N, C-alpha and C positions, 0 to 999 in steps of 0.2 A: 504493500500500500504506500510505502514511502516513495516508491518510484513514480507513483501517480499523483503525488501531492501537488495541489494547485491546478490540476487539470480536470476537475470534475465538471459534470454538466447534467442537467436534468433530462430524464428520459422522455421520449415522445412516442405516442402510440397511435397518432392520427396522421392521415395523409394531408397534403397541402394542395390548394388550388383545385382546378377541375380537369387537369390534364391526365390524371391517372398514372403519370410517370413517377410520382413521388412514392417512396416506400417507407413504411415505419422503420425506425431504427431499432436494432437490438440493444438490450441493456444488460449490464452485469452488475452484481453486487459484490464488493470486496469485504474484507473483514471489518472495515471501518463503518460499514452500513451505508456508504455513499453509493447511490445509483449512478453508474457511469454510462455515458453515451459512447458508442464504439462505431467507427467507420473503417472501412476497408482500406487497407491503406498501404498496400505494398507498392514498391517502386521498382525501377529498373535503371540500368546504366552503371558504368564503372566509376562510381564517385568515391569509393573507399580511399580515405587518406588524402583526398584532393584538397589543395589549398589555393585560395585566390588571394594573391598579394597585391596591395595597392601602393607599394613602395614607389616613390617618385624619383626621377633621374637626378633631381637637384640635391638628393641626400637628406631631405627633411624628415623629421620624425613622423611616421605614419602608422596607423593601426593595420593589423592583418586580420582578415575575416576568414575563418575556416568554414568550408562548405563540405565537411566530411559526411559521408553516409553513415549516420549513427543509428543505433538500435531504437526502434519505435518505443515511445513512452506509453503506448496503448497496445493491447492485444488486438491483432487484426482478426476480424470475423467476416467481413464482406470483401470479396475480391473486386479489384478495379474492373470497370466495364470497358473492355477493349473492342467490343462489337460495335460501339458507337451507336447503339440502337436509339432511334429518335433524332439523330443528328446526321447531317451531310457536311463534309469538308471538301471544298473545291480549291485546289491550288491555282493561284493566279500567276505568281512570280516568285522566284528565288534568285538571290544574287550575292556573291561575295563582294562586300563593299569596303570594309575597313581591315586594317592590319592588327587590330586588337579588339577587345570586347566592345560591343555597342552598349552604351550605358543608358540611352533613352531614345525613344522613337515616337513620332506623332503623325497621325493622319489628319489632313484638313482639306476642305473643299475650296476650290478657286472657281468662282462663277458657278455656272450650272452644268458644265460639261467636263470638268477636270478635277481629279483628285490627286493630291501631292503627298509626299512622305518626307519627313525630316528625320535625320538620324545624327547622333553625336557619339563619339567614341573615345576610348582611352588612348587612341593613337593621335589625338589632338585635332581630328578633322570633323567638320560639320558638312553634311551633304543634304541637298534638296533633290528629290527624285520625282519624276512624273510616272504615275500609274496609268496604264493604257486607257485611252478614252473609249467611249461607246463605239465610235466609228472604227477605231483601230481594232477593237475586240470583235466587232461584227465582221470586219474583213477577214480576220483570222478564223472566225467561226464558220464563215462560208466555205473555208477550205477544209474544215474538219468536223463540223457539226450540222445537224439538221434540227429544225424547229427553233422557235423564238419565244422566250418568256419575258413578260413585262415585269417591271419592278417599281415599287413605290418611289425609289430613287432611280430615275431612268438611266442615270449614268453608271449605275451599278448592275447592268444587265449580266455581267459576268458572275454575279453571285448565284445564278441559277444554272451555270454551266456544268457539264460533266468534267470530272477530273482527268479524263483521257484526252490528250491533245496531240495533233500532228502538225499544227501550224507553227507559230513562233515558239521557240524554246522558252522555258521559264526564265532562263538567264537573260533573254533578249527583251523581256516584257517591261523591264524597268530602265528608264533613261535618266541619267544624271543631268539635272538642269543647272545646279549651282553647287559650289563647294568652297569651303573656307578652312584654313589650317591655322591652328594655334600652336604655340611653342610648347605648351603643356597639355596633359590629358584633360579631356572634357568629361565631366561626371554627371551632369544633369541638364534638363532642358524644360522650357515652358513655351507655349505658343499663344499668340494673340493676333488680332487684326486691327488695322487703323480705321478711320472713318470713311475712307474712299476705296476700300477693297485691297489695300496692301496687307502684307503679313510680316510679323516680326518674331524672331526666335530669340529668346533669352537663354543664355547658357552659362553655367558656372563650371570651374575646373580647378586643377591643382595649383594654379598660379594665384589663387585666392581672389580672383576677379570675376565679376559677372559682366558679360558684354551682351549687347543687343545687335542682332544681325537682321538687316532688311532683305527679305527674299527677293523682291523686285530690284532693290538697289544693289544687290549682290556685294554687300560690304558691311562691315561693322559700323553701326551708326551711333553707338554710345557705350560707355562702360563705367564701372565703379569698382574701386578696391573695397571689398565688402567684408572680408574676414581675415583672421590671422592664420588660417590653414585652408585646405581644400574645401571648396563649396560642393556639397554632395546632395543637396535638395533645393528645389526652387519651384514656387507656384505663383501664379498671377490671379488676382481677383479684381474684377471690374468694379469701380465705385458705383456704378448704376445699381448694384445689388444692395446698396445701403440706403437707409433713409437720409433725407437731405442734411440732417444735423450730424451725421456720422460720416467718416471715420477719422476723427482727429485731424481734420484738414483746416488749416488757417483760411479765413475767408478770401484772402488775396492769392492763395496758391492755386495754380492751374495743375490739375492732376486727374488722370483718367483711370489709373490702376493702382493697386497695392501689390508690391512684390515681397514675397516671404522667402527667406533663404535660411538654410541650415548648413552646418559645417563640421569638419573634423575638430574644430576648436571647441566643440560642445556648446555653441551658442546659436540662437535663432534671432534673426533681425527682420523687421518690417520696414519697407521702404516706400516712399511716394514716387510714382512714375507717371510721366505724361507721354502718351502715345498719340501723335497727331497725324493728319493726312500726309501722304508722301513718305510714310515710314520714318517720320521724325520722332525721335525719342529723347527725353530728358529724364535723368535719374537724380533725385535729390541726394546729395553727398552725405547727409546726416540721416541716420535711420529714425523712424518715428518711434520705434520701440525695440528693446533688446531683452532677450530672455536667457537666463543663465542657469536654470535648474538641472539641466542634463549633466550627468556625471561621467559620461564617456563620449567618444566621437560619434557624431550623428551620421547615420548612413541612409536614412529614409525620412521623408517628410510628406505630410498631407494637411489640408486645411479646408474649412467650409465656413460659410456665413450663417450666423444664427440670429433669427428674428430681425433681419435687416439692420442689426445694430452692432453685434459682436462678431469676433473671429475666433473660431475654435481651431487650434493648431496642435497637431500631434507629431512627434518625432520618434523614430526608432534608433537605437544605439548599438554600437559594435559589441557591447557586453551582454546584449539580450534584453536590456531594460527599455522602457518607452515612457515618455512624458507627455502630458496634455495640459494646455493652457487655454483659458478663456480670456481673450483680450478685448476689453470693453471700449466702446466709443467714448466712455466717460473718463478714460485715462487710466483705468485700473487693469492691471495684468495679474491674473490669479492662476496659479498652478492648481488644477482640479484633479489630476490623477498622476501617480508615479508608480509604475509597475517595476518592481525590483528585479534584479537579475536572478534567474533560477538556473541551477546547475543542469547542464545538458540541453538548454534551449538554443544555444548559439546566438548569433547576431539577429537582431530584429531587422531583417533585410528588406521587408516590404510592408507597407500599411496603407490603408485607404479609408477615408471617411465618406459616408454616403447618407442621403436623406431618403426615407421612405415616403413616396408621394402621397399615399392614402392618408396618413395622419401626421406627417412631418417629423416622425421619430428619426433620431440620428444614431447611426451605427458605425462602429469602427471594426475593420478587419485587419488582423496582423498575421504576418508570415515570418517564420524563423528558419535559419540555416540548418536546424536540426530536423526540419520537416513538420514542425508544429504549426497548425492553423488555429486561430482563436477569433471569436467575434464578441463584441461588447455593445451594450446599449447605453446611451447617455441618459441617466436618470438623476434628477435633482442635482445637476451640475457635477455628476460623478459617473464614471464608467463602471457598469456592472457586467460581469462576464455572462454571455448567453451560452456559449458552446466552445469546446476545445477538442481538437482531434489531431492525429498525426498521419501524414501521408507517406511517411517513411523515406522521403528523399528531400533534399534541400529546396526550400521555397526561395525563389530569387526575385519574383515580381508577381503582381496581381492587379486585377481590375474587377470592379463590381458594377454590373449593369442590371438595374431592377433587382430581380431575385436570382441572379446568376453570377457566380464567382469564377473568373478565369484565372488560373494559377500557372505561371511559368516556372519550371523546375530545373534543378541542376543536372538531371539525367537527360535533358533535351526533350522531355515530354510536356505537352500541354494538357492540363486537367481542368475539367469544367464540373463545378459542383452546384447543385440547386439548393436554394435556401427557402426556409419557410417565413412566415410573417414576422417571426421574432429573431431572424438572422441565425437560425440554427441550421446545421448542415444535415439535410434530409435525404440526400441521394448519394449513392456510391459514385466516386469520381469517374467521369467519362474521360478516357485517356487516348490521346493521339501521341504515338511515339515518334521520335526523330523528326520533329517538325521542320527543323532548319537543315536537315541533311542526314545522310546515312551514318556519319560519325557521331551523331547525337550531341552536338555542342549544347551546353547549358543555355537556357533561355534567360537572358539578362533583362529584357524589357518587353512590354506588350502595349499595344494601342488598339482600341476598338471603336468602330462607328456603327451604331445599331440602326435598324430600320425594320419595317414590317411589309409583308406582301401577302394578301389574301388570308390574313389572320396568322401567318407564320412569322416567327421571329427570324431575322437575318442579321448577320454581323459581317462587316468588312474588318478584317483583323490583320495586324502586322506584328511579327515577333523579331526581335534582335537577339543575337547570340554571342557567346563568349569568343567564338572564332572570327567575329566580324561579319558574319553572314546575316541576311535579312530574308524573311519569308512573308509574302502577302497572300492571303487566302480568304475565301468566303466560308462562313459557317451558317448553316440553316437548321433551325430547330423544327423538326417535322412532327413532333409529338408533344403538343402543348395545349 
């Protein structure tokens, strides 16, 4: 029972939703009398003893995050579903882009007929790529497909394609539009748009600087020396999300966004940023707020607006701890949660805040390099654990869309887990192995664009990997 300390969850005996795809969880009782929730949770891949080092070439002191395949903290009872029943995956493109791990990727729409992809990497490069347009995909389809499916997003017709192709190779389907090279590794990225259709990428790296890159301008348009060590997390929040009297903006200051950054120096900072037409960017050199409660290097960051007034910020640390703050528009910054390090959890490599549309409830999902996944609900300005399981292989990135959790893992597999109304894991993981290639490089980042067609959920997805490769694919949920 000591091995399971701190990972208990309540049992569930009911299905969720109307799909019929959700199954009740099995439950076990240990000697402590605690009823435990158990998911299946075996993994694959040669991860034993693997270490991902973030040492910088300039010799600075940096942490090392171990992604070893450790023994599960839970007994496995449900096998992972590799039949992918209820789901279709259609590969659109794969390409080797970078010479080192891709640390962040992002999909965004340009106009009505084009989708682009941005990636940043530890090799110091930023790339903007074009995903094939509808016309290009149709020309290719005429050579190798029959039939035509319409989509709620017409430019995403390839989401309904078969995965068998005889036209353009998957390597030829991505075209590099822009590229930028920094002298130091890039570790994180955030995307936004200006008022006239331009797009700006904010990226932080091991030189302790955040810079803004204009996609159409094809150059860096602003920068700020932000931290005393590598910048490892960054998010942008539009000021339009706040009430007029928030968020700590002087009446004379022109500002369109808030930028939140986290660093290996164990600090979080909030900055005022102005993004104007023509990809013009100005970053205020003095942060609006600084948070110092983290006790180890920050390796992941997420944030969300609460009641159009406050900002909820959570960071994951290299020692497995994570910290949450509520930063009020009234000038008060309050630490509301601090999860201490637990033996065997590894680094808190990924976390994500999300809001349930039906009732506005806020949930936090955390993933650890030991393979642990946990969910929490914000209750009375404190996080209460909803569920915790182990998938048996290192978690490196995650995304949550509605009641679906996408998990990128160190064995190169993508796992999809369905959630119930209380953010509990209610399905065995749907597993696709070797998403980015036969060598199964670990999935270091993921980006998704959701849509619907005929009542079916569809997702345009991108995964970046440790070997510098990227994969773009469509996922269709056929049983929901």
